[in-house]
C-alpha positions as CSV (number, residue, x, y, z in Angstrom):
1,M,-0.1,0.0,0.0
2,T,1.2,3.4,-0.8
3,D,1.3,6.0,1.8
4,E,-1.1,8.2,-0.1
5,T,-3.5,5.2,0.1
6,L,-2.8,4.9,3.7
7,R,-3.1,8.3,4.5
8,D,-6.6,8.5,2.6
9,L,-7.4,5.2,4.5
10,V,-6.4,6.8,8.0
11,L,-8.3,9.9,7.3
12,K,-11.0,8.2,6.3
13,H,-10.8,6.1,9.3
14,E,-10.5,9.1,11.3
15,S,-13.1,11.0,10.1
16,T,-15.4,7.9,10.5
17,I,-13.7,7.7,14.2
18,E,-14.7,11.4,14.6
19,K,-18.1,10.9,13.3
20,L,-18.4,7.8,15.7
21,A,-17.0,10.0,18.5
22,I,-19.7,12.8,17.7
23,S,-22.2,9.8,17.5
24,I,-21.5,8.7,20.9
25,E,-21.3,11.8,22.1
26,S,-24.8,12.7,21.2
27,L,-25.8,9.1,22.2
28,V,-24.4,10.2,25.8
29,V,-26.2,13.3,25.8
30,S,-29.6,11.6,24.5
31,Q,-28.9,8.8,27.1
32,S,-28.5,11.5,29.9
33,E,-31.5,13.3,28.6
34,T,-33.7,9.9,28.5
35,N,-32.4,9.2,32.0
36,T,-33.4,12.5,33.1
37,K,-36.9,11.9,31.8
38,L,-37.1,8.2,33.1
39,G,-36.1,9.9,36.4
40,D,-39.4,12.0,36.2
41,I,-41.2,9.4,35.0
42,S,-40.2,7.3,38.0
43,K,-40.9,10.3,40.2
44,S,-44.5,10.5,38.6
45,L,-44.7,6.8,39.1
46,S,-43.9,6.9,42.7
47,K,-46.6,9.9,43.0
48,H,-49.2,8.1,41.2
49,A,-48.5,5.0,43.1
50,V,-48.7,6.8,46.6
51,L,-51.8,8.4,45.2
52,D,-53.5,4.9,44.3
53,T,-52.7,3.6,47.6
54,K,-54.3,6.8,49.2
55,L,-57.4,6.4,46.9
56,D,-57.5,2.6,47.7
57,N,-57.4,3.6,51.6
58,I,-59.9,6.3,51.2
59,V,-62.3,3.9,49.3
60,H,-61.6,1.1,51.8
61,E,-62.3,3.7,55.0
62,T,-65.6,5.2,53.2
63,K,-66.9,1.5,52.9
64,D,-66.2,1.0,56.5
65,T,-68.0,4.2,57.6
66,F,-71.0,3.4,55.5
67,K,-71.2,0.1,57.0
68,R,-70.8,1.6,60.4
69,A,-73.1,4.1,59.8
70,F,-75.9,1.3,58.4
71,S,-75.4,-0.9,61.1
72,R,-76.1,2.0,63.7
73,I,-79.4,3.0,61.6
74,D,-80.3,-0.3,61.6
75,K,-79.8,-0.7,65.2
76,L,-81.8,2.6,65.9
77,E,-84.5,1.5,63.6
78,E,-84.5,-1.7,65.7
79,T,-84.5,-0.1,69.1
80,Q,-87.5,2.2,68.0
81,G,-89.4,-0.7,66.6
82,S,-89.1,-2.8,70.1
83,N,-91.5,-2.4,72.8
84,N,-88.6,-1.5,74.8
85,G,-87.1,1.4,72.9
86,C,-85.1,4.0,74.4
87,K,-86.5,6.4,77.2
88,S,-87.1,9.2,75.0
89,V,-89.2,6.5,72.9
90,Q,-90.9,5.3,75.8
91,L,-91.8,8.6,76.8
92,L,-93.3,9.9,73.6
93,A,-95.3,6.3,73.5
94,K,-96.8,7.3,76.9
95,D,-97.4,10.9,75.7
96,T,-99.1,9.6,72.6
97,E,-101.2,7.2,74.6
98,G,-102.3,9.8,76.8
99,L,-103.1,12.3,74.0
100,E,-105.1,9.6,72.3
101,K,-107.4,9.0,75.4
102,G,-107.8,13.0,75.7
103,Y,-108.8,12.7,71.9
104,V,-111.0,10.1,72.7
105,Q,-112.5,11.7,75.6
106,M,-112.9,15.1,73.6
107,A,-114.5,13.0,70.8
108,G,-116.9,11.5,73.2
109,A,-117.8,15.3,74.6
110,V,-118.3,16.7,71.2
111,G,-120.9,13.9,70.3
112,D,-122.6,14.6,73.6
113,I,-122.8,18.1,72.8
114,R,-124.3,17.3,69.2
115,I,-126.9,15.2,70.8
116,N,-127.9,18.0,73.2
117,T,-127.7,20.7,70.3
118,E,-130.1,18.3,68.2
119,N,-132.5,17.9,71.3
120,M,-132.3,21.9,71.9
121,E,-133.0,22.6,68.3
122,R,-135.8,20.1,68.4
123,Q,-137.3,21.8,71.1
124,I,-136.8,25.3,69.8
125,D,-138.3,24.1,66.7
126,S,-141.3,22.9,68.2
127,L,-141.9,26.1,70.1
128,P,-144.1,28.6,68.3
129,S,-142.9,30.8,65.7
130,P,-141.9,34.8,66.4
131,T,-144.9,35.6,64.1
132,T,-147.5,33.6,66.3
133,V,-146.0,35.0,69.7
134,R,-146.5,38.5,68.0
135,W,-150.2,37.5,67.3
136,F,-151.1,36.2,70.7
137,V,-149.2,38.6,72.8
138,G,-151.1,41.2,70.2
139,L,-154.4,39.4,71.1
140,I,-153.7,39.7,74.6
141,A,-153.2,43.2,74.5
142,V,-156.2,44.1,72.7
143,Y,-158.4,41.9,75.1
144,M,-156.7,43.7,77.9
145,V,-157.2,47.2,76.6
146,S,-161.0,46.2,75.8
147,F,-161.2,44.8,79.2
148,G,-159.9,47.7,80.9
149,S,-162.2,49.9,78.7
150,Y,-165.0,47.7,79.7
151,V,-164.3,48.1,83.6
152,V,-163.5,51.7,83.4
153,S,-166.9,52.3,81.4
154,S,-168.6,50.0,84.0
155,L,-167.1,51.8,87.0
156,Q,-168.1,55.1,85.3
157,K,-171.5,54.0,85.0
158,N,-171.9,52.5,88.3
159,E,-170.7,55.9,89.7
160,V,-173.0,57.6,87.9
161,I,-175.6,55.4,89.0
162,I,-174.2,56.1,92.6
163,T,-174.2,59.6,92.1
164,K,-178.0,59.6,91.0
165,I,-178.9,57.8,94.1
166,M,-177.0,59.8,96.2
167,E,-178.9,62.7,94.8
168,H,-182.0,60.7,95.2
169,I,-181.2,60.3,99.0
170,E,-180.5,64.1,99.7
């Protein structure tokens, strides 16, 4: 091989090696960028895992909370439905029974009042009408006036007769 061929070959190899070095350098830069991005992705994945864990805990705690709440509601309904119940329910039941008895008594009293009212209405209906009473009072007044006039005229007549008799006696 000649020097020139060797030199061309060395130059060619040098240029190729230089390109290879540049490629390796850009590959290293790209690898470091990829590593940075992978680090960011790794951080995001770890945050996501933490969030998933927290969400799972929230779901689990929410289920437990609702189970406890519904079991308490069931116990309350059971207590209220039973004859024993809590003291407030027992007192309310007694109050309700007392009020119910009072209402029954009031209903009976209202029924009695209604019967009495109906009896009074029948008695009022059996009374003579106001017009009849006025006529009756009017007739009695006319009779009394007539009788009074008769008595007065009779007394005057008797007085006249007595006066005449007294005049004869004298």
